[in-house]
C-alpha positions in Angstrom: 0.0 0.0 0.0 1.4 3.4 -0.9 2.1 5.9 1.9 -0.4 8.5 0.6 -3.1 5.9 0.5 -2.3 4.8 4.1 -2.3 8.4 5.2 -5.8 8.8 3.7 -7.0 6.3 6.2 -5.9 8.4 9.1 -6.0 12.0 8.1 -9.7 12.5 8.8 -10.3 16.1 9.6 -12.3 16.9 12.8 -13.3 20.5 13.5 -12.9 21.3 17.2 -15.5 23.8 18.6 -15.2 25.9 21.7 -17.8 23.7 23.3 -15.8 20.6 22.6 -12.7 22.3 24.0 -14.6 23.0 27.3 -16.1 19.5 27.4 -12.8 17.7 28.3 -12.8 16.7 32.0 -9.5 16.5 33.8 -9.1 13.0 35.2 -5.5 13.5 36.5 -3.1 16.4 36.0 0.4 16.0 37.4 2.9 18.8 38.3 4.9 20.3 35.5 7.1 23.4 35.2 6.3 26.4 33.0 6.0 26.2 29.3 9.2 27.1 27.4 10.1 27.8 23.8 12.8 25.8 22.1 12.9 28.6 19.4 14.9 28.0 16.3 16.5 24.7 17.5 15.8 21.0 16.9 16.2 20.3 20.6 12.7 19.1 21.5 14.3 15.9 22.9 16.0 18.1 25.5 13.1 20.3 26.4 10.7 17.4 26.8 13.0 15.2 28.9 14.2 18.1 31.0 10.6 18.8 31.8 10.2 15.1 32.8 13.2 15.3 35.2 11.8 18.6 36.6 8.5 16.9 37.2 10.1 14.0 38.9 12.0 16.3 41.3 8.6 17.9 42.2 6.9 14.5 42.6 9.6 13.3 44.9 9.3 16.5 47.0 12.9 17.6 46.3 12.2 21.0 44.6 9.1 23.1 44.4 9.7 24.9 41.1 12.8 23.6 39.4 14.1 25.3 36.3 16.9 23.4 34.7 19.1 24.6 31.8 18.3 22.9 28.5 21.2 24.5 26.7 23.7 23.2 29.2 22.7 19.7 28.2 22.5 20.6 24.5 26.2 21.7 24.6 27.2 18.4 26.3 25.3 16.2 23.9 26.9 18.0 21.0 30.2 16.8 22.5 29.0 13.3 22.6 27.8 13.5 19.0 31.2 14.8 17.9 33.1 12.0 19.6 30.7 9.4 18.0 31.0 11.1 14.6 34.8 11.1 14.7 35.2 7.5 15.9 32.8 6.4 13.2 34.9 8.4 10.7 31.9 10.5 9.6 29.6 7.5 9.0 27.1 8.6 11.6 24.1 10.8 12.1 25.0 14.4 13.1 22.2 16.9 13.5 20.3 18.8 16.2 18.0 15.9 16.8 18.1 13.4 19.5 16.0 11.2 21.7 15.0 11.3 25.4 17.7 8.9 26.6 20.3 11.4 25.3 19.4 13.8 28.1 19.3 11.0 30.7 22.8 9.9 29.8 24.1 13.5 29.5 23.0 14.3 33.1 24.5 11.1 34.3 27.9 12.0 32.7 28.0 15.8 32.9 25.4 16.7 35.5 22.9 19.5 35.4 22.6 23.2 36.3 19.8 25.7 37.0 18.7 27.9 34.2 20.1 31.1 35.7 23.6 29.5 36.0 24.1 28.7 32.3 24.1 31.9 30.3 22.7 31.0 26.9 24.4 33.1 24.2 21.5 33.2 21.9 19.0 34.5 24.5 16.0 33.1 26.4 14.5 31.8 23.1 17.5 30.1 21.5 18.4 30.3 17.8 20.8 27.6 16.6 20.1 28.1 12.9 23.0 26.7 10.9 24.9 25.5 14.1 24.8 21.8 13.2 26.3 22.6 9.8 29.1 24.7 11.3 30.0 21.9 13.7 29.8 19.2 11.1 32.0 21.1 8.7 34.6 21.5 11.5 34.5 17.7 12.2 34.8 16.8 8.5 37.9 19.0 8.3 39.3 17.2 11.3 38.7 13.8 9.6 40.6 14.9 6.5 43.8 14.4 8.4 45.2 11.0 9.5 46.1 10.6 12.2 43.6 13.3 13.4 44.9 16.0 15.7 44.8 14.9 19.4 43.5 18.3 20.4 40.6 18.5 17.9 38.1 18.8 20.6 39.5 22.2 21.8 38.5 24.0 18.6 35.1 22.2 18.6 34.3 23.3 22.2 35.3 26.9 21.3 32.5 26.9 18.7 30.0 25.6 21.3 31.1 28.3 23.7 30.6 31.0 21.1 27.3 29.8 19.9 25.7 28.3 23.0 27.5 29.4 26.1 30.2 28.6 28.6 29.8 25.5 30.8 30.4 26.4 34.5 32.8 24.3 36.5 30.9 25.2 39.7 28.2 27.5 41.0 26.4 28.6 44.1 22.8 27.3 44.7 20.9 28.2 47.9 24.1 29.0 49.8 26.1 26.0 48.8 28.6 25.5 46.1 28.1 22.7 43.6 29.6 21.3 40.4 27.1 20.2 37.7 27.5 16.6 38.8 27.1 17.2 42.5 24.0 19.3 41.8 22.5 16.4 39.8 23.3 13.8 42.5 22.8 15.8 45.7 19.9 18.2 44.7 18.1 16.3 42.0 19.0 12.9 43.4 19.4 11.9 39.8 20.0 8.3 38.9 19.8 7.3 35.2 18.6 3.8 36.2 15.4 5.4 37.4 14.2 5.8 33.8 13.2 3.2 31.2 13.0 3.5 27.4 9.8 2.0 26.0 8.6 1.4 22.4 6.1 -0.9 20.6 6.9 -2.5 17.2 6.3 -6.0 15.9 9.6 -6.5 14.0 11.4 -7.4 17.2 10.4 -9.7 20.1 8.2 -8.3 22.8 9.5 -7.8 26.4 13.1 -7.6 25.2 15.3 -4.6 24.4 16.4 -3.6 20.9 18.2 -0.7 19.3 15.5 1.5 17.9 16.0 2.2 14.2 15.5 5.9 13.9 18.0 8.5 12.5 18.2 10.5 15.8 19.2 7.4 17.8 22.8 8.3 17.2 23.8 6.7 20.5 22.3 3.4 19.5 20.3 3.2 22.7 18.1 0.2 23.4 14.3 0.3 24.1 12.1 -2.2 25.7 9.5 -3.5 23.3 6.0 -4.1 24.5 2.7 -4.8 22.8 0.7 -1.7 21.7 -2.2 -2.1 24.2 0.2 -2.6 27.0 2.2 0.5 26.0 -1.1 2.5 26.1 -2.1 0.9 29.5 1.2 1.6 31.2 1.1 5.2 30.0 -2.4 5.7 31.4 -1.6 4.0 34.7 1.6 5.9 35.2 -0.2 9.2 34.7 -3.1 8.2 37.0 -0.6 7.3 39.6 1.1 10.7 39.6 4.0 10.1 37.1 4.7 12.0 33.9 6.2 10.6 30.7 8.4 11.8 27.8 6.6 11.2 24.5 8.3 10.8 21.1 5.9 10.9 18.2 5.2 11.8 14.6 3.4 15.1 14.4 3.9 15.9 10.7 0.4 14.9 9.8 -2.4 17.5 9.6 -4.3 16.0 12.6 -1.7 17.5 15.0 -3.0 21.1 15.4 -1.2 22.9 18.2 -2.9 26.2 17.3 -6.3 24.6 17.9 -5.1 22.7 20.9 -5.9 19.1 19.7 -4.3 16.1 18.0 -7.1 13.8 16.9 -7.7 10.6 15.0 -11.3 9.9 14.0 -12.4 7.5 11.3 -15.7 6.8 9.7 -17.0 3.2 9.5 -15.3 2.6 6.1 -12.0 3.7 7.4 -12.5 1.7 10.6 -12.9 -1.5 8.5 -9.8 -0.7 6.4 -7.8 0.0 9.6 -9.1 -3.3 11.2 -10.9 -1.4 13.9 -13.9 -2.8 15.7 -15.8 0.3 16.7 -17.9 -1.7 19.3 -14.6 -2.7 21.0 -13.5 0.9 21.6 -10.4 2.8 20.7 -7.7 0.2 21.6 -8.3 -2.2 18.7 -5.9 -0.5 16.3 -4.1 -3.1 14.4 -0.4 -3.4 15.3 0.1 -4.4 11.7 -1.1 -1.1 10.4 1.0 0.8 12.9 4.0 -1.3 11.9 3.4 -0.7 8.2 3.3 3.1 8.8 6.7 2.8 10.6 8.3 0.6 8.0 7.2 2.7 5.0 8.6 5.8 6.7 5.3 7.5 7.1 5.7 7.5 10.9 8.9 9.1 12.0 10.2 10.5 15.3 9.9 14.2 14.5 8.9 15.7 17.8 9.2 14.9 21.5 6.9 16.3 24.2 5.9 15.7 27.8 2.8 13.8 28.9 1.5 15.2 32.1 -2.2 14.2 32.5 -5.3 12.4 31.4 -8.5 14.0 30.2 -11.9 12.6 29.0 -14.6 13.9 26.7 -18.3 13.8 27.6 -18.5 10.7 25.3 -15.9 8.9 27.4 -13.0 9.2 24.9 -9.6 9.4 26.5 -7.1 12.3 25.8 -3.6 12.8 27.1 -2.7 16.3 28.3 0.6 17.1 26.7 3.1 19.9 27.4 4.8 21.2 24.2 7.9 23.4 23.9 6.8 25.9 21.2 5.9 28.6 23.7 2.3 29.5 24.8 0.7 28.6 21.5 -3.0 27.7 21.1 -6.0 27.9 23.3 -4.3 25.9 26.1 -1.2 28.1 26.3 1.3 25.6 25.0 -0.5 22.4 26.0 -2.3 20.2 23.6 -4.9 17.5 24.1 -4.0 14.3 22.3 -6.6 11.6 21.6 -5.8 8.0 22.6 -6.1 6.8 18.9 -3.7 9.5 17.8 -1.3 8.4 20.5 -1.6 4.7 19.5 -0.8 5.3 15.9 1.9 8.0 16.1 3.9 7.1 19.2 7.5 6.1 18.4 9.0 5.9 21.9 8.6 6.8 25.6 10.9 7.6 28.5 9.1 6.4 31.7 10.1 6.6 35.4 10.8 3.0 36.3 8.8 3.2 39.5 5.8 4.0 37.3 5.8 0.5 35.9 3.7 -2.2 37.5 5.3 -5.2 39.2 4.0 -7.4 36.4 5.5 -5.2 33.7 8.9 -5.1 35.5 8.8 -8.9 35.7 8.1 -9.2 32.0 11.0 -6.8 31.2 13.3 -8.5 33.8 13.7 -5.2 35.7 13.2 -6.6 39.2 
């Protein structure tokens, strides 16, 4: 089946009225920090997962209103990307993009700092237009020499300092001096093992990890593979139990409408039959085969990452996820968007979930106990 034909099964427009906007009932809304704007950068992976870590610090009672620096982590991940690119002799992905695990691993290695400690050169709303090309050109010139210069990283970091900012060695926070690493361990109580990568695709065995085949997975990180219905269930249960989740999804289709505040997926009876949906069984009967086909023909791609913070419900009983975006206060919900359960089911690529949010049964299946 051609991609355009497949898309036609899903891109069913649904006009959202003010009455429908007001009809969503909040089932659970968990703590999240203020909406931010990633500006002219491709660093949604950083903003979404930073927001997750901030919410976890609130949930654990560690901080009331944390505000961590996204650009400190961006700078550090660019260093990791450069090392990977050089060791793979230029045969690797190098771009602004990334996945949620990149931030988790960056905090584990480099630490974290408050927003007011890292002075972002390009301003409160960052602009990194052309930065990835400048950095890649530098690395390509390094690779033209064999053996490569042992001090190549010095010039690379100089570009990062000029374009993003200077990484602090230490700083004062509430009357005590910290390094970025001691701030992460002592203030945030950060442990990378507290987070689990989840996905759902049928070309690998369920309940086992595999390296997710997406361009932005430059670090070759592994994701635990679970059946689609179980991925939806664990997401709902985590949110109901007070946890939040990083969400990696395809938002390139016209059903994702931030300015209207909704991402929807509604099908008529004809589409339902073609999609192998049984309307009487509810929203969860989406065929895993259809979802898999969209992934394998490159219709579904990981083009944006956001932060799931709550669950809402329409008057008709349909489930929605309350999602924090990083495009500024856009739309009727001031930067938030309500995502229907069917949209989530079809378009989700991966999740970063606090491990404690998983049920004992799921931990046993994934051998995490």
